[in-house]
C-alpha positions in Angstrom: 60.6 154.7 74.0 61.3 155.7 70.4 64.6 154.6 69.1 66.0 158.1 68.6 65.1 159.0 72.2 66.9 155.9 73.6 70.0 156.7 71.6 70.0 160.3 72.8 69.7 159.1 76.5 72.6 156.7 76.0 74.8 159.4 74.5 74.1 161.7 77.5 75.1 159.0 80.0 78.3 158.3 78.1 79.3 162.0 78.3 78.7 162.3 82.1 82.0 162.3 84.1 82.9 159.0 85.7 80.4 157.0 83.8 82.9 155.5 81.4 85.1 153.8 84.1 84.0 150.6 85.7 84.1 150.2 89.5 86.6 147.5 90.6 85.5 145.4 93.4 88.0 142.9 95.0 91.0 142.7 97.4 92.6 145.8 98.8 96.0 146.8 97.5 99.0 144.9 98.9 100.9 147.6 100.8 104.7 147.3 101.5 105.7 146.1 105.0 107.1 148.3 107.8 110.3 147.2 109.6 110.9 147.8 113.3 113.7 146.7 115.6 113.4 146.0 119.3 116.6 145.3 121.2 116.9 143.6 124.6 120.2 144.0 126.4 120.3 143.3 130.2 124.0 144.3 130.5 123.7 147.6 128.6 124.7 150.7 130.5 122.6 152.9 128.3 119.9 152.4 125.7 122.5 151.5 123.0 125.9 150.8 124.8 127.5 148.3 127.0 130.8 146.6 127.9 132.3 143.8 125.8 131.4 141.0 125.5 127.9 142.2 125.1 124.9 139.8 124.6 121.9 141.0 122.7 118.5 139.8 121.7 117.2 141.3 118.4 113.4 141.3 117.9 111.6 142.1 114.6 108.1 141.0 115.8 106.9 144.6 116.0 107.3 144.9 112.2 104.0 144.9 110.3 102.5 143.9 107.0 98.9 143.7 105.9 99.3 140.1 104.5 102.0 138.9 106.9 105.8 138.8 107.0 107.5 135.7 105.5 111.2 136.5 106.3 113.3 138.6 108.6 117.0 139.0 107.7 119.6 140.6 110.0 123.0 141.9 109.0 125.6 143.1 111.4 128.4 145.4 110.4 131.0 142.8 111.5 129.9 140.6 108.6 127.6 138.2 110.4 124.0 137.5 109.1 121.0 135.9 110.7 117.4 135.1 109.9 114.3 134.9 112.1 112.1 137.3 114.0 114.2 136.9 117.1 117.9 136.2 117.1 120.6 136.3 119.8 124.2 137.4 119.3 127.2 138.5 121.3 129.4 141.4 120.3 132.9 140.4 121.5 135.1 143.3 120.6 134.8 147.0 121.5 133.6 149.4 118.7 130.4 150.7 117.1 128.2 148.3 115.3 125.4 148.9 112.8 122.6 146.3 112.8 120.3 146.2 109.7 116.9 144.4 109.5 115.2 143.6 106.2 111.8 142.1 106.2 109.9 140.5 103.2 106.2 140.0 102.7 104.4 137.4 100.5 104.6 139.6 97.4 108.3 140.0 97.7 108.1 143.6 98.9 110.7 144.7 101.5 111.3 147.2 104.2 114.5 148.0 106.1 115.4 149.4 109.5 118.7 150.1 111.2 120.1 150.7 114.6 123.5 151.2 116.1 125.1 150.0 119.3 128.4 150.9 120.9 130.5 148.2 122.7 132.9 149.6 125.3 136.2 148.1 126.3 136.0 146.5 129.8 137.8 148.4 132.5 141.2 147.1 133.5 141.1 144.4 136.3 141.7 145.7 139.8 144.3 143.0 140.5 146.9 141.2 138.4 147.6 137.6 138.9 151.0 136.0 138.1 151.0 132.2 138.0 153.4 129.3 138.2 152.3 125.7 137.8 153.6 122.1 138.1 151.9 118.7 138.0 151.5 119.0 141.8 150.7 122.6 142.6 149.6 126.0 141.3 151.1 129.1 142.8 149.5 132.5 142.1 150.7 136.0 143.3 147.9 138.6 143.4 148.8 142.3 143.6 147.3 145.7 142.4 147.1 146.0 138.6 148.6 149.4 138.3 151.9 151.3 138.6 152.9 151.5 142.3 153.7 154.8 144.0 156.8 155.5 146.2 155.7 155.6 149.8 152.5 153.5 149.5 151.9 150.3 151.4 150.2 147.4 149.6 149.1 143.9 150.4 150.3 141.0 148.3 148.5 137.6 148.3 150.2 134.3 147.6 147.6 131.6 146.7 148.6 127.9 146.6 146.2 125.3 145.0 147.0 121.6 145.3 146.6 119.4 142.2 147.3 116.3 144.4 147.2 115.5 148.1 150.3 117.4 149.2 152.4 116.5 152.2 153.8 120.0 152.5 154.3 123.3 150.6 157.2 125.6 151.3 157.5 129.1 149.8 159.8 132.1 150.1 159.3 135.6 148.7 162.5 137.5 147.8 161.8 141.3 147.7 163.6 143.6 145.3 165.3 146.8 146.5 162.2 148.8 145.7 160.1 147.0 148.3 160.5 146.5 152.0 158.5 144.5 154.6 158.7 143.9 158.4 157.4 140.4 157.9 159.3 137.1 157.6 158.3 136.0 154.1 158.8 132.3 154.4 155.6 130.2 154.3 155.2 126.5 155.3 152.0 124.5 155.0 151.4 120.8 155.9 148.9 118.5 154.3 147.0 120.3 151.6 144.2 118.1 150.0 143.9 117.9 146.2 141.7 120.7 144.9 141.9 122.9 148.0 143.7 126.3 148.2 145.5 128.2 150.9 146.4 131.9 150.9 149.1 133.9 152.6 148.8 137.7 152.7 151.8 140.0 153.5 152.4 143.7 153.5 155.1 145.7 151.7 156.1 149.3 151.4 157.3 150.8 148.1 160.7 152.5 148.7 162.1 153.5 145.3 161.0 154.2 141.8 162.1 152.3 138.7 161.6 148.8 137.4 162.3 145.8 139.6 161.5 142.1 140.0 159.7 140.3 142.8 160.9 136.7 143.0 159.4 133.7 144.7 160.7 130.2 145.1 159.2 127.1 146.6 158.7 123.4 146.7 155.7 121.0 147.1 155.8 117.2 147.8 153.4 114.4 147.2 154.5 110.9 148.4 157.9 110.3 146.9 157.4 113.1 144.3 158.5 116.8 144.8 158.5 119.8 142.5 160.2 123.2 142.6 158.7 126.4 141.3 159.9 129.9 140.6 157.5 132.9 140.2 158.6 136.3 139.0 156.6 139.6 138.9 157.9 142.8 137.2 157.0 145.9 139.2 156.9 149.4 137.7 157.3 152.4 140.0 157.2 155.8 138.3 
């Protein structure tokens, strides 16, 4: 080919679109990761709520990255922070919590995901327990954990637990004016082994409204030792 023809051919190639840019052959671009949160909560009442204290397992293993995830960092709105693809935590107090996950890949790129969970206050206990204790015995009075109503009849449980081998336990319940009972409220028990319990259950009727105090007095004996206890419970009747 003559020199002037070769030069003309080279000029035509240079002017064609795309012929001036080299084709790059190598690794594919490093794309940023994608963060995803999975939450396991066996005690949850709904998808994102449960009663305190609420135990959770947080899982970031469904997050993705084309070259691999090197770090998963969790941040809870109560100030706590954790690292790891899976972490366990317990939310102790009622309220709404935000949980944030940030993941990092090898190139330092990050991605973030968030979720919220609501922790509910536990319902009030069905029964209230009043307690008196000595080195020999524990006495507990169990009754409904609510305001009482005039005219209703309730059962009250008196539970005695021995802390030593007891020779005897004596107890007397002294009712206020707001309560009445057809039962004799003096209790006597002989030989209660250490660690064992005994219960007395009696019935009372609510007679009047107002605030009053239910009193109990008793004694327990172990060998030459004896102890006296007093147990008071305030009652509210609307």
